[in-house]
C-alpha positions in Angstrom: 23.7 -31.3 16.1 22.0 -28.3 17.1 25.1 -26.0 16.9 25.5 -24.4 13.6 29.4 -24.9 13.9 28.8 -28.5 14.4 26.4 -28.8 11.4 28.7 -27.1 9.2 31.8 -29.2 10.2 29.6 -32.5 9.4 29.1 -31.3 5.7 31.5 -32.3 2.8 34.5 -29.9 2.3 32.8 -29.0 -1.3 29.2 -28.5 0.1 27.1 -25.4 -0.3 24.7 -24.6 2.4 22.3 -21.7 3.2 20.2 -20.2 6.0 17.1 -18.0 6.3 16.2 -14.9 8.4 12.7 -14.3 9.6 11.3 -11.6 12.2 8.1 -11.8 14.2 4.8 -10.5 12.4 3.2 -7.7 13.5 -0.4 -9.2 13.7 -1.7 -12.5 14.8 -3.0 -13.4 11.3 0.5 -12.6 9.9 2.0 -15.1 12.5 -0.4 -17.7 11.5 0.3 -17.3 8.0 4.2 -17.4 8.6 3.9 -20.8 10.4 2.5 -22.3 7.2 5.1 -20.5 5.3 7.9 -21.8 7.4 6.6 -25.3 7.2 6.7 -25.1 3.4 10.1 -23.5 3.2 11.5 -26.2 5.5 10.2 -29.1 3.6 11.1 -27.7 0.2 14.4 -25.8 0.7 15.9 -27.4 3.9 17.9 -24.6 5.0 20.9 -25.6 7.5 19.3 -23.2 10.1 17.2 -20.2 10.5 17.5 -16.9 12.4 15.0 -15.2 14.3 15.3 -11.3 14.9 15.1 -9.7 18.3 13.8 -6.0 18.5 15.7 -3.2 19.9 15.8 -3.0 23.7 13.9 -6.3 23.7 10.8 -4.8 22.2 10.0 -8.0 20.3 11.1 -10.4 23.0 8.0 -12.3 23.6 7.1 -12.7 19.9 10.7 -13.6 19.0 10.7 -16.4 21.6 7.3 -17.6 20.2 8.6 -17.7 16.4 11.9 -19.5 17.8 9.8 -22.1 19.3 7.9 -22.6 16.4 11.1 -23.1 14.4 13.0 -25.1 16.8 10.5 -27.3 18.5 7.4 -27.6 16.1 9.4 -27.6 12.7 12.6 -29.1 13.9 14.9 -26.1 12.4 18.0 -25.5 14.0 17.3 -22.0 15.1 19.6 -19.0 15.9 18.0 -16.3 18.1 19.4 -12.7 17.6 20.0 -10.9 21.0 20.6 -7.2 21.2 22.3 -6.1 24.2 22.2 -2.4 24.4 19.3 -0.9 26.4 18.7 -4.2 27.8 19.1 -5.0 31.6 21.2 -7.9 33.0 17.9 -9.6 34.2 16.4 -9.4 30.7 19.5 -10.8 29.0 19.7 -13.5 31.4 15.8 -14.3 31.1 16.4 -14.4 27.2 19.3 -16.8 27.4 17.5 -19.1 29.9 14.5 -19.0 27.7 16.6 -19.9 24.6 18.0 -22.8 26.7 14.6 -24.0 27.6 13.5 -24.2 24.1 16.6 -26.1 23.1 18.1 -23.2 21.2 22.0 -23.7 21.0 22.9 -20.7 18.8 22.9 -17.0 19.5 23.8 -13.9 17.0 25.2 -11.3 19.5 24.4 -7.8 18.2 24.8 -4.5 19.8 21.5 -2.7 18.8 20.7 0.8 19.0 23.3 3.1 20.6 23.2 2.7 24.4 20.8 5.0 26.4 20.7 2.9 29.7 19.2 5.6 32.0 15.9 5.8 29.9 15.8 2.0 29.2 16.6 0.8 32.8 14.2 -1.9 34.0 12.1 -0.6 37.1 12.5 -4.0 38.7 16.3 -3.8 38.7 18.5 -2.4 41.5 20.5 0.9 40.7 23.6 -0.3 38.8 26.9 0.5 40.5 30.0 2.1 38.9 31.1 -1.2 37.6 28.2 -2.3 35.7 26.6 1.0 34.5 27.9 0.4 31.1 28.2 -3.4 31.1 26.6 -3.8 27.7 27.8 -1.1 25.4 29.0 -3.4 22.4 28.4 -6.8 21.0 31.6 -7.9 22.5 30.3 -7.4 25.9 27.4 -9.6 25.2 29.8 -12.4 23.8 31.9 -12.2 27.0 28.9 -12.2 29.2 27.4 -15.4 27.4 30.7 -17.2 27.6 31.1 -16.3 31.3 27.6 -17.3 32.3 27.0 -20.3 30.0 30.5 -21.5 28.9 30.4 -23.4 25.6 26.6 -24.3 25.7 25.8 -21.7 23.0 27.4 -21.4 19.6 27.8 -17.6 19.3 27.8 -15.6 16.0 28.6 -11.9 15.4 28.0 -9.6 12.5 30.3 -7.5 10.2 29.9 -5.0 7.5 31.9 -5.7 4.3 32.1 -2.0 3.5 32.5 -0.9 7.3 29.9 0.1 9.7 28.4 3.6 10.5 25.9 5.1 12.7 25.9 8.3 10.7 23.5 9.4 7.9 26.7 10.4 5.8 29.4 8.0 7.0 32.3 9.6 5.8 34.5 7.5 8.3 32.7 4.4 7.2 35.6 1.9 6.5 36.5 -1.7 7.2 39.9 -1.0 8.5 38.1 1.1 11.4 36.0 -2.1 12.3 38.8 -4.4 12.1 40.0 -4.1 15.7 36.6 -4.5 17.1 35.9 -7.6 15.0 39.0 -9.2 16.2 38.1 -8.6 19.7 34.6 -10.2 19.3 36.2 -13.4 17.7 38.9 -13.5 20.3 36.1 -13.1 23.0 34.5 -16.3 21.8 32.5 -15.7 18.7 32.3 -18.9 16.6 31.3 -17.6 13.1 30.7 -14.2 11.5 27.7 -13.2 9.5 27.8 -10.3 7.2 25.1 -7.6 6.9 23.5 -7.1 3.5 25.7 -6.0 0.6 25.8 -5.8 -3.4 29.3 -4.8 -4.0 30.9 -7.8 -4.9 34.6 -6.2 -5.0 33.8 -5.0 -1.4 33.1 -8.4 -0.2 36.2 -9.9 -1.9 38.3 -7.3 -0.3 36.6 -8.0 3.0 37.0 -11.8 3.1 40.8 -11.4 1.9 41.4 -8.8 4.5 40.0 -11.1 7.4 41.9 -14.2 6.2 45.0 -12.3 5.9 44.7 -10.4 9.1 48.0 -10.4 11.0 46.0 -11.3 14.4 45.2 -14.7 12.9 41.8 -14.4 14.5 39.9 -15.1 11.2 42.3 -17.6 9.5 39.7 -20.6 10.1 36.6 -18.9 11.4 33.3 -19.5 9.4 32.3 -16.4 7.5 28.8 -16.3 6.2 27.8 -13.7 3.6 24.4 -12.1 4.2 22.1 -11.3 1.0 18.8 -9.7 0.6 16.7 -10.8 -2.2 15.2 -7.7 -3.9 11.6 -7.5 -3.2 10.8 -3.9 -4.7 12.4 -0.9 -5.8 11.4 1.2 -2.9 12.3 -1.5 -0.4 15.9 -2.0 -1.7 16.5 1.8 -1.8 15.3 2.3 1.9 17.3 -0.7 3.1 20.6 0.2 1.6 20.2 3.7 2.9 19.7 2.4 6.4 22.6 -0.1 6.2 24.9 2.2 4.2 25.2 -0.6 1.5 26.4 0.4 -1.8 24.7 -0.7 -4.9 27.0 -0.6 -7.9 25.8 1.9 -10.6 25.6 -1.2 -13.2 23.1 -3.0 -10.8 21.2 0.2 -9.9 20.7 0.9 -13.7 19.2 -2.6 -14.3 16.8 -1.7 -11.3 16.0 1.8 -12.5 15.2 0.4 -15.9 12.2 -1.5 -14.4 11.3 0.4 -11.2 7.8 1.0 -12.0 6.9 -2.7 -12.4 7.1 -4.8 -9.3 7.2 -7.9 -11.1 10.0 -6.9 -13.5 12.0 -5.6 -10.3 11.7 -9.0 -8.7 12.8 -10.9 -11.6 15.8 -8.6 -12.0 16.5 -9.0 -8.5 16.4 -12.8 -8.7 19.0 -12.6 -11.6 21.3 -10.1 -9.7 21.4 -12.2 -6.6 21.9 -15.4 -8.4 24.9 -13.8 -10.4 26.3 -12.7 -6.9 26.2 -16.0 -5.5 28.1 -17.6 -8.3 30.8 -14.8 -7.9 30.8 -15.4 -4.3 31.2 -19.2 -4.7 34.5 -18.2 -6.7 35.8 -15.9 -3.9 35.1 -18.7 -1.2 36.6 -21.3 -3.2 40.0 -20.0 -2.3 39.5 -21.1 1.3 38.9 -24.9 2.1 35.5 -25.9 3.5 31.7 -25.6 2.8 30.4 -22.4 1.2 27.3 -20.8 3.1 25.0 -18.0 2.3 22.5 -16.2 4.7 19.3 -14.8 3.1 17.4 -11.9 4.5 14.0 -13.0 3.5 11.7 -10.3 4.9 9.2 -13.0 5.6 8.6 -13.8 1.9 9.4 -16.8 0.0 9.1 -16.6 -3.7 12.5 -14.9 -4.7 14.6 -16.8 -2.4 13.2 -20.1 -3.5 14.0 -19.2 -7.1 17.4 -18.1 -6.0 18.5 -21.0 -4.0 17.1 -23.5 -6.8 18.8 -21.7 -9.7 22.2 -21.5 -7.9 22.1 -25.2 -6.9 22.2 -24.3 -3.1 19.3 -26.7 -2.4 20.6 -30.0 -1.0 19.7 -32.9 -3.3 16.7 -35.1 -2.6 17.0 -38.5 -1.0 16.7 -41.6 -3.2 13.3 -42.1 -1.8 12.2 -38.6 -2.7 13.4 -39.3 -6.1 11.7 -42.4 -6.5 8.2 -40.6 -5.7 9.1 -37.8 -8.2 9.7 -40.3 -10.9 6.5 -42.2 -10.2 4.7 -38.6 -10.3 6.3 -38.5 -13.7 5.0 -41.6 -15.1 1.5 -41.2 -13.6 0.7 -38.3 -16.0 2.5 -36.1 -18.7 0.9 -32.7 -18.3 2.4 -29.8 -19.6 4.1 -27.7 -17.1 3.2 -23.9 -16.6 5.5 -21.3 -17.0 6.3 -18.8 -14.1 5.9 -15.2 -15.2 6.7 -16.2 -18.5 10.0 -17.9 -17.8 11.1 -21.3 -16.6 13.5 -21.6 -13.4 17.0 -22.6 -14.5 20.0 -24.4 -12.9 17.6 -26.7 -10.6 19.2 -29.7 -8.8 15.8 -31.3 -9.4 14.2 -32.5 -12.7 11.6 -29.8 -12.8 9.6 -31.4 -15.6 8.5 -34.0 -13.0 6.0 -31.1 -11.6 2.7 -31.4 -12.9 1.1 -27.9 -13.9 -1.1 -27.5 -11.2 1.3 -28.9 -8.5 1.0 -32.8 -8.2 -1.9 -34.3 -9.8 -4.6 -31.8 -8.2 -7.2 -31.9 -11.1 -7.8 -28.3 -11.1 -6.9 -27.7 -14.6 -9.0 -30.8 -16.1 -12.4 -30.6 -17.4 -14.8 -31.9 -15.1 -17.3 -34.5 -16.5 -20.6 -35.4 -15.1 -22.5 -38.8 -15.4 -19.7 -40.7 -17.1 -16.2 -41.9 -16.1 -13.4 -39.7 -17.4 -12.4 -41.0 -20.8 -9.2 -39.0 -20.9 -7.9 -38.7 -17.3 -4.8 -36.7 -18.4 -7.2 -33.8 -19.1 -10.7 -35.0 -17.6 -11.9 -35.7 -14.0 -15.1 -36.7 -12.4 -16.5 -34.5 -9.9 -15.3 -36.9 -7.1 -11.7 -36.9 -8.4 -11.9 -32.9 -8.5 -12.8 -32.8 -4.9 -9.9 -34.7 -3.5 -6.4 -33.4 -3.9 -3.9 -36.2 -4.7 -1.1 -37.4 -2.7 1.9 -36.1 -4.8 1.1 -32.6 -3.9 3.2 -33.2 -0.7 6.3 -34.2 -2.6 9.3 -31.9 -2.0 9.4 -30.8 -5.7 5.9 -29.7 -5.7 6.2 -28.0 -2.4 9.2 -26.1 -4.0 7.2 -25.1 -6.8 4.2 -23.9 -4.6 7.1 -21.7 -2.8 7.7 -20.2 -6.2 4.3 -19.4 -7.0 3.5 -22.2 -9.4 0.0 -23.2 -10.2 -3.2 -22.7 -8.0 -1.7 -23.5 -4.8 1.4 -21.5 -5.6 -0.7 -18.4 -6.2 -2.6 -19.1 -3.0 0.8 -19.3 -1.0 2.5 -16.4 -2.5 -0.5 -13.9 -2.6 1.6 -11.3 -0.7 4.5 -11.6 -2.8 5.0 -7.7 -3.2 5.8 -6.0 0.0 4.2 -2.6 0.6 5.3 -2.0 4.3 2.4 -0.9 6.4 0.3 -0.2 3.5 0.0 -4.0 2.5 -2.3 -6.4 3.8 -2.1 -7.0 7.6 -2.6 -10.8 7.0 0.7 -11.1 5.5 3.8 -12.1 7.5 5.8 -9.4 5.7 3.3 -6.7 6.8 4.8 -3.7 8.5 8.4 -2.3 8.9 10.7 -4.3 6.7 13.3 -5.0 9.3 11.3 -6.4 12.1 13.3 -4.8 14.8 10.7 -2.8 16.4 10.4 0.9 17.2 13.5 3.0 16.4 14.5 6.4 15.3 17.1 4.9 13.0 19.3 7.8 14.1 21.7 8.3 16.9 21.2 10.8 19.7 23.6 13.2 18.0 21.9 12.9 14.7 18.5 13.5 16.4 19.7 16.7 18.0 21.4 18.0 14.7 18.1 17.2 12.7 15.3 18.3 15.1 17.2 20.5 17.5 15.3 20.9 21.0 11.6 21.6 20.5 9.9 23.5 23.4 6.4 24.4 21.7 4.0 23.1 19.3 5.2 25.7 16.7 8.7 24.2 16.9 7.1 20.7 16.0 5.2 22.5 13.2 8.3 23.9 11.8 10.1 20.3 11.7 7.4 18.9 9.8 7.1 21.7 7.4 10.7 22.0 6.8 10.6 18.2 5.7 7.8 18.7 3.4 9.6 21.4 1.7 12.9 19.3 1.4 14.9 21.3 4.2 14.9 18.2 6.5 16.1 14.7 5.2 14.0 13.0 7.8 11.5 13.4 10.7 11.1 10.8 13.5 8.5 8.7 11.5 10.2 8.8 8.3 13.9 8.6 7.2 13.0 9.1 3.5 12.2 12.1 1.2 8.9 12.5 -0.6 7.6 10.9 -4.0 7.2 13.4 -6.9 3.3 12.9 -6.6 3.6 14.8 -3.1 4.2 18.0 -5.0 0.5 17.8 -6.0 -0.7 18.2 -2.5 2.3 19.8 -0.7 0.6 23.0 -0.3 -2.5 21.3 1.4 -0.1 19.5 3.6 1.7 22.6 4.8 -1.6 24.2 5.6 -2.5 21.3 7.9 1.0 21.1 9.5 0.6 24.9 10.0 -2.4 24.3 12.5 -0.7 21.5 14.4 -2.0 18.6 12.4 1.3 16.7 11.8 0.9 14.5 8.7 2.4 11.3 8.6 1.4 9.9 5.1 -1.0 11.1 2.4 -1.7 10.8 -1.4 -3.6 12.8 -4.0 -6.5 11.6 -5.9 -5.8 10.0 -9.4 -8.3 9.1 -11.9 -7.5 6.7 -14.8 -4.1 8.0 -15.5 -1.7 5.9 -17.7 0.5 3.3 -15.8 3.5 5.1 -17.8 2.8 8.3 -16.4 6.2 9.8 -15.0 4.6 10.9 -11.7 1.8 8.7 -10.8 2.4 5.4 -13.2 3.3 2.2 -11.9 2.9 -1.8 -13.0 3.0 -3.0 -16.7 2.7 -1.0 -19.6 -0.8 -0.2 -21.3 -2.5 -0.1 -17.9 -4.4 2.6 -15.9 -3.8 3.6 -12.4 -6.4 5.1 -9.7 -6.0 6.6 -6.2 -8.3 7.7 -3.6 -7.0 10.9 -1.8 -6.2 10.1 1.9 -4.1 11.6 4.8 -2.9 10.4 8.1 -1.9 12.9 11.1 -1.6 13.5 14.6 -4.3 16.0 15.7 -4.8 17.6 19.1 -7.6 16.2 21.0 -9.6 19.3 21.0 -9.4 19.6 17.2 -10.1 15.9 16.7 -13.4 16.1 18.7 -14.6 18.9 16.3 -13.4 17.2 13.3 -15.1 13.9 14.4 -18.3 15.5 14.9 -18.1 16.8 11.2 -17.0 13.4 9.9 -19.9 11.6 11.6 -22.6 13.5 10.0 -25.1 11.3 8.1 -24.2 13.0 4.8 -20.7 11.9 5.1 -21.3 8.2 5.5 -20.5 7.2 1.9 -18.1 10.1 1.3 -15.2 9.2 3.7 -13.8 6.5 6.0 -11.8 7.2 9.0 -9.9 5.6 11.9 -8.6 7.2 14.7 -7.1 6.2 18.2 -5.0 7.7 20.9 -2.1 6.7 23.3 -4.7 5.3 25.7 -6.0 2.8 23.1 -9.3 4.6 22.6 -10.5 3.9 19.1 -13.2 5.1 16.9 -14.0 4.6 13.2 -16.8 5.2 10.6 -16.2 1.4 9.6 -16.4 -1.1 12.4 -17.8 -4.5 13.2 -21.7 -4.1 13.5 -24.8 -6.3 13.5 -26.5 -6.6 10.1 -29.3 -8.5 8.2 -28.7 -10.3 4.9 -31.2 -10.5 1.9 -32.9 -13.4 3.5 -33.6 -11.6 6.5 -30.9 -13.4 8.8 -28.8 -11.7 11.2 -25.1 -11.6 10.9 -21.9 -9.8 12.1 -20.8 -7.1 9.4 -17.0 -7.2 9.4 -15.0 -4.1 8.7 -14.2 -3.3 5.3 -10.8 -3.0 3.5 -10.1 0.2 1.7 -8.2 -0.1 -1.5 -6.7 3.3 -2.0 -4.5 2.5 -4.9 -5.4 0.1 -7.7 -4.4 -0.4 -11.1 -6.1 -2.2 -14.3 -3.6 -4.0 -16.7 -4.1 -6.1 -19.9 -4.5 -9.7 -18.8 -4.4 -9.3 -15.2 -6.6 -9.1 -12.3 -7.1 -5.7 -10.7 -3.8 -5.0 -8.6 -4.4 -3.4 -5.2 -0.9 -2.6 -3.6 -2.2 0.0 -1.0 -4.8 -0.6 1.5 -6.2 1.0 4.7 -8.2 -1.2 7.3 -8.7 -1.3 10.9 -6.4 -4.3 11.8 -3.3 -2.5 10.2 -4.0 0.8 11.3 -4.4 -0.5 14.9 -0.9 -2.3 14.6 0.6 0.7 13.2 -0.7 3.2 15.8 1.2 1.2 18.5 4.5 2.1 16.7 3.4 5.6 15.7 3.0 6.5 19.5 5.9 4.6 20.5 8.1 6.9 18.3 7.0 10.0 20.3 8.6 8.0 23.4 11.8 7.4 21.6 12.1 10.9 20.4 11.3 12.1 24.0 14.2 9.9 25.3 16.7 11.9 23.3 16.3 14.6 25.8 17.0 14.5 29.6 14.2 13.4 32.0 12.2 16.5 33.0 13.6 18.8 30.1 11.3 21.1 28.4 11.6 19.0 25.2 11.0 15.8 27.1 7.7 17.2 28.7 6.5 18.7 25.5 6.7 15.5 23.5 5.3 13.4 26.1 2.3 15.6 26.6 1.8 15.5 23.0 2.0 11.8 22.9 -0.7 11.7 25.7 -2.9 14.2 24.2 -3.0 13.6 20.3 -5.1 11.2 18.1 -3.7 9.3 15.4 -6.3 10.0 12.4 -6.6 8.3 9.0 -9.1 10.0 6.6 -9.9 8.3 3.2 -12.1 10.3 0.7 -13.9 7.9 -1.6 -14.5 10.6 -4.6 -11.3 9.9 -6.4 -12.7 11.9 -9.4 -12.6 15.1 -7.6 -9.1 15.9 -7.1 -9.6 18.4 -4.1 -12.4 17.0 -2.3 -10.4 15.8 0.7 -8.6 18.9 1.2 -11.6 21.2 0.9 -13.4 19.0 3.6 -10.6 19.4 5.9 -10.4 23.2 5.4 
């Protein structure tokens, strides 16, 4: 039963179920690590199905299909493939549906995607469209109708809805559920089989949403499956950005709980687990008014720890089979080892007896004393060297796999090492590295908004002005960032304005910090009684002529241990002060020296290893640069082909270098900025 509707229909009427959403990672290493994470979550959590996202305009098509194949074919997970229809030719949509069919995928989530700009996105291999199909795919309902027309009932089709109403605008005065309802009715009547909501945090809004749909005079929603979409709170900045982009309201009471711990990632995640768990119990009550199984969809952001805690605490995990329970009991009888607390607390509300978990996950003897030259007299806490080298079989039981997903013990720490996302400043080996939504290059604004924000630039000075106005707080966004600046930017604002005034357009930066308190109101972060450090860095687009001069300066021998830089252009040329190169070890043996990883933010806290939330390295810089140059192209598409603005932006895109410069002297506050003068 690979159709989602069939699987739900087969559940008992009082059952709970859940699904998980993943996006294709940006790097090959992230993809490989996500494969292991999916396998672990499939065995431990057993979601009813999983979703795989699809980039705007088909920008992630190949990677999305690769990820869908892993889920559907390799792991045996019922998979729902997202499909955006705007800015996609009919040929590409047909290919996507045929590819899904070839993979055995029976479920499609039909989405609109970015506002239609067909002329700019038309496939060169497609014939010129006639009048009848010029605007064939403008809305998600067009895709629903097309799938039904071309594939009949082969696919189970889902559509999305916003509990608080949808809006494209930055300040959506017209956002309302009443405005959306006729369009949602149309999608369901066109053939949609289930509705999945976008994320929300306002339970009152969701209760009104479900009541309004069930009582709608059209009768379209009387019996349709409605699955609420929930996003675990992974970090304070992430949830602020996500709710801003989605126009989802966070009630003041919930925001106050997050504000109280916003400087400490671990506490934010813990409070987030509490908030989501409470929301689920409230949603269960709302959904109990409608007969049938109760489902929940989680936007995982390719992370596992928070969602594992949430589904276990709220009894969403399907009970283990009798065979699994027998194995777990045998594990318990084998050894009575105290279990570890997780972040100082114990998960609650489990459908499993978690005391069956051993403190290092299974009977792996990593927390025993290794004895030499004699048998282990006390096997509960002693092990021979041979025993210590061989992991025991119970590590693969479902309860132990769940403990790993929750970060418990040695194996859990190895599995959830990337638990705190920092977007493109995190580790490129993480499946969660990069933009949090996984939808590819986008301006995150409509054409009308872009024109209102940035006008129609015709000269380099116009671009300078846009960046400077953003730095001064006069513009809420630039194409590379829809967010304002942190308070720490005030410390280097004048330096950044000076760079932008000469056409070095800054995308990211930070000042140097030397051992300030973790409770500092501007630079502090993490647990109390710690100290935080930062290296100054700046990332900007630089005209090629200027970069040639700057590169010569940065490449002088005396700069070798002072700065590290990475630079690339649209053509893919890449230069760096830190690349792979042949070297010789202490014994005189040759080896290939790999590029280093630059920790540019780190913290020292009582009882913890050094924490490095912000890093810059070659692999992540290269991955980001593709997106950064792509945004020039997206911005150019706002204007007509051949227009002065389009020519200017495409010319800049072709000429500029994206450069990231790190200054290693974090003690000297102005060292980087003096160098760049």
